[in-house]
C-alpha positions, 0 to 999 in steps of 0.5 A, spaced: 364 108 773 360 107 778 356 101 778 349 100 781 345 093 782 337 094 780 335 087 779 329 088 775 329 092 768 325 098 767 318 096 763 320 089 763 314 084 762 318 077 760 317 071 763 324 068 766 329 072 770 335 076 768 341 072 765 346 071 771 352 071 766 353 075 760 358 075 756 359 080 749 363 079 742 364 086 741 365 087 734 364 092 729 369 097 731 373 097 725 367 097 720 364 103 724 371 107 723 371 105 716 364 108 714 365 114 717 372 115 714 376 114 720 382 111 722 381 104 725 384 106 731 378 111 732 373 105 732 377 101 737 378 108 742 370 109 741 369 102 742 372 103 749 367 108 751 362 103 749 365 098 754 365 103 760 358 104 758 355 097 758 359 095 765 356 100 768 349 099 765 349 091 766 351 093 774 345 097 774 342 091 772 343 086 777 348 082 772 353 077 776 358 076 771 359 080 765 365 077 760 368 082 754 372 079 749 376 084 748 383 080 744 383 074 741 389 070 740 388 071 733 388 078 733 396 078 733 395 076 726 392 084 725 397 089 723 403 091 727 400 098 728 393 096 730 395 091 735 399 097 738 393 101 738 389 096 741 394 094 746 395 101 748 388 102 749 388 097 754 393 100 758 389 106 759 383 103 760 386 099 766 390 105 769 384 110 768 378 105 770 381 100 775 381 104 780 372 106 780 371 099 778 375 097 784 370 103 788 364 100 785 365 093 788 367 090 781 372 084 781 376 083 775 378 077 772 382 076 766 382 069 762 387 068 756 394 066 755 399 070 759 406 068 756 410 072 751 405 078 752 409 085 753 411 086 760 407 091 762 401 088 759 402 082 764 403 086 770 397 090 769 393 084 768 396 082 774 395 088 778 387 088 775 386 081 778 389 082 785 387 089 786 380 087 785 380 080 788 375 081 794 370 085 791 363 082 790 358 087 786 359 084 780 365 080 776 368 083 770 371 078 766 376 080 760 378 075 755 384 077 753 389 073 748 384 068 749 382 063 744 377 057 746 381 052 741 387 053 745 384 053 752 380 047 751 388 044 748 391 047 755 386 043 759 387 037 755 395 038 756 393 038 763 389 033 764 394 028 761 400 030 766 395 029 771 395 022 768 402 021 767 404 023 774 399 018 777 394 023 780 388 021 776 386 015 772 384 016 764 378 013 765 376 019 771 376 024 765 369 027 764 366 034 763 367 035 770 374 034 770 375 038 764 371 045 766 376 045 772 382 045 768 379 051 763 381 058 764 374 059 766 374 054 772 370 058 778 366 062 773 359 060 772 358 058 764 354 064 761 347 064 760 346 069 754 352 071 749 351 078 745 354 079 739 354 086 736 355 088 728 350 083 726 355 077 725 352 070 727 358 066 729 362 065 735 369 066 733 373 061 738 370 065 744 367 060 750 366 054 745 365 049 751 362 054 755 357 056 750 354 049 750 347 052 753 347 059 753 342 063 749 345 067 743 343 074 741 345 077 734 345 085 734 345 089 727 349 094 731 356 096 731 360 096 737 361 103 738 353 104 737 351 100 742 347 103 747 343 101 754 337 100 750 340 095 746 343 091 751 336 091 755 332 088 748 338 083 748 336 081 756 328 082 754 330 077 749 333 072 753 328 073 758 323 070 753 327 064 751 324 057 753 330 054 755 330 046 756 337 044 757 336 038 753 329 036 756 322 039 754 320 045 754 316 047 760 310 050 756 304 046 756 304 041 751 311 042 748 
């Protein structure tokens, strides 16, 4: 999985720079499998190959941070056999692809709860982070056992504990303080969030961090998501007018 840097998309006449941070809600594995009369597990397996392709392609496009929503904290409510399949795929991905990612200079960060995970899963996640910690070509953020409301609640509890311990005052709690206590501290907020499968919701993903993100909803199931779909989303982002609550940069707006 060699990752190269190539900062400008081919044939792009877009106005703005590429996003620094792209986050993707990888949706549609189950529907992809169902439409072909296959087991859901096959959809997840095909989805892993798409992960490999898109991580490689994002590196070629010069994306500095790529976040993938791989397993939500609500996914534990799925049938036990499907959860087992997903965990197996995670094990295979890390064991098979981690060395290639490391050789390509990709740093792996994992966000999500680590409590009560199967023992080998927690160890694999720790290994992925520790092995690649010094890499600088691109940061791949894996959101595993992640839910944004849970993340915000954890940050609030941490801030409350700081106040109780006398290390800060309640009136000092502001947006910056809360952001420092999120799992994504030290990771820039996403500029672009892509969701595949045509669904148009965040599904408890990066709710705080998405405040000024641009959204692109792609009517393609994740196993069918290709490099050209990624490029189209980048092109659409580049042609958005990002105001951050201010006035448009366009004349007369």
